[in-house]
N, C-alpha and C positions, 0 to 999 in steps of 0.2 A: 346209325342212320347215315353218318358221314361215309363209312365204308361202303354202304349200299349205293350212295350217290357216285362214289368213285368207280365202283364196278359198273354202274349204269353208263357212265361216261366212256369207259373202256369198250363196252359192248357197242355203244352207239358209234364210236369211232371205227370199230371193226366193220359194222354194217355199212357205214358210209363209204369206207374204202372198198369194200366188196362190191357195192353197187356201181361205184365209179369205174372200177376195173372191168366190170361186165359191160358197162355202157360205152366204153372207149371203142372196142371193135364194132359194136352195133352202130355207133354214130358214123364210123368210116364206111359203112356199107350202104349208105343212102342210094348210091348209083345202081344198086342191084335190084331196085324195086321193093325194098323192105318196107313193110307197114308196121307201125308201132301201136300197141294197145296197152294202156295203163288202167288198172282197176283197183278201186277200194272196195272192200267187202267186210262183212262181219259174220261170224259163225256162232250160232247158239249151241255151243258144244256141251256135252256131258262127258264125264270121265269115270271109268270103272276099271278096276284091276287091283294090282298090288304094288306098293311102293315101300321103300325102307332105306335106312342108313345105319350101318353098323349092326348091332344086335336088335335094333328096333325095326320091325316090319309090320305093316298094317294094310287093311283093305282100303281102297280108294273107291268112293261111291258119291260122286258129285253130280247132281242133276243140273241141267242147264239153268234152271231158275236160281239155284244156289250159286252158280258161277257168276251170273249177272248180279246177284246180291252182294257178293264179295269182291267184285271186280273193281280194282283201283284205277287201272288204265289198260286199254287194249288198242292195238293197231294192226291191221291186216291189209296188205297191198300186194299186187302182182304186176308183172310186166311180161309181155310177149312180143317178140320181133319175128315177123313172118316173111319169108321169101318164097318163090315158087318151089324150090327144092329142099329148103331147110328152114329151121326155126330155132330161136333161143328163148329162154324164159327164166324168170326169177320170181320168187315168192318169199315174202317176209311176214312172220307172225310174231307178235309180242303180246303177252298177257301178264299183268301184275295183279296177283290175288292177295287179299289180306282179310283175316278174320280174327275176332276176339271172343273169349268165353270165360266163364267163371266156374268155380267148383268149391268144395269144402264149405258149403254154406255161405259163399261169398268171400271167404278169407283168402282164396287163391284165384289168380286170373292168368290167362294165357293169351299171347298174341302170336299169330302165325302169318308169315309173309312168304309168298312164292313168286319168283320171276321165271318166266319161260320164254325163250327165244327159239324160233325155228327159221332158218334161212336156207332156201333151196335154189340151186342153179342147174339148168338143164339145157341140152342141145338135142335137136331132133332132125331126123332125115324123113322127108315127106315123099312117100311113094305115090301119093295122089293128094288132091285137095281134101280127101276124106280120111285117109289113114297115114299115120306116121309112127315110127319107132323112136323112143325117147331114152336118153341116158344122162346121168348127172350125179350130183351129190347133195345131201341134206345135212346141214349143221344144226345140232340141237344143244341148247344150254339150259340147265335147270339149276335153280338155287333156292334153297329153303332156309328159313330162320324161325326158330321157335323160342319165345321168351316166356318163361314161367315165373310168375311173381307170387311169393309167399310173404307173410308178415315179417320174417327175419332173413329172408334170402331171395335172390333173383338169379336164376340160371338161364343161360342161353345156349341153344344147340343149333349148329349150322351144318349144312350138308350141301354139296354141289357136284355137278358132273357136266362135262362137255364132251361131245363126240361127233364124228362125221360118218355118215353112211353113204356108200355108193348105192345108186338106185337105177333100175332099168324098167322099161315098160312100154306101153303103147297108148296112143290117143286116137279117138274117133271124133270127127266133126261132121255131123249129118244135117244138111239144110232141110228144114221142114217146109219152108215157104220163103218168100222174099224177106219177110220180117222176122221169122223165127228159125232157130237152129238148136240142135241138141249136141252136147259134147260129153264124152266119157273118157276118163283116163284111169288106167290101172298101173300100179307100180309095185315092184318088189325090191328089197334091198337089205342092207346090213351085212349079211353073209359072214358074220363074225368079225368084220372089220371094226364096226362101231356096235350097233345092236347085234344080238345073236340073229335076229330076223325082224324085219319090219315090212308091212305092206299097207297100201292105202288105195282107195277108189274114190273118184270124184265125178259126180254126174250133175250136169247143169242144163237148164233151159234158158236160152238167151233171146231177148227181144231187141231187135235192132230198131230203136226208136227213130234214128236217122242214120245217115252214112257214118257219122262220127260218134254218136251216143248210143250206148247199149245198157240194158238192165238185165240182171240175171238172178235166178233162184236155183237152188240145188241142194245137194246133200253130200257130205264127205265123211268117210270112215278111215281112221288112221290107227294102226296097231303097232306099238313099239315094245320090244322085249329087250331091255338093256340091263346088264349087270357088270360091275367092275370090281377089281380087287379093292378091299377095304369095306365091302358090304353095301355099296350103293346099288339099289335095285329100282328099276322103273319098268314094270310090265303092265302097261296101261293102254286102254282103248279110248280114243277121243273121237266122238262122232256127233253129228247134228246137222240141222238145216243151215243154209247160208244164203245171203242175199248181197248183191253188189251192184255197182254202177261203173261203167267203163267209158273211156274216151279213146278213139282210134284216129290216128293221124299219119 
């Protein structure tokens, strides 16, 4: 538990430094007509695919209801700074999952913990208010710990991986009316630098409640195919509906 808290503090420090480094040039660009949008959101994700560490590999099949049931803590937030010809963005996702189970007629028990971080930073060139091309990087960190307790022994298995993927893609922002807009973003990445390949799509309908406040609903699909020396494997699709609230200033 102490080691897990130390790792959490390290990752929190990294994320804080990352966001501050991104915010510095953004703050200095006020005179360019930059608008800022900060959004908090939550995704009801399901996970399917294959994951493994060393010689142990298994299927992943977590419905969104199971993720909600085993969620210990989750936080998702994004930032977008937009100027007439360019834009910058950041997205942070954290999920801490924990589950327990019993076997051998109740004589054995297991506790499973998983921490997942995804941090994304992008820049975009806006060809028009509707269309832009996007490039950036996505950092992913996964850590799992399985503790198996039997009457005469307790064994703990740990596995972790961290990687960075280059990502490229495009974004559409289509105004439907004065109050509603539709956005769509598609990205490709990895290319063997981190993941062998990764791609994701994100579609959202946004309601501009006022000039400053917005509400959104949508759907995201993220596919990551990662494998490293030592046997860590993460070939998993995360997908599901999402909802959020944003503030623009």
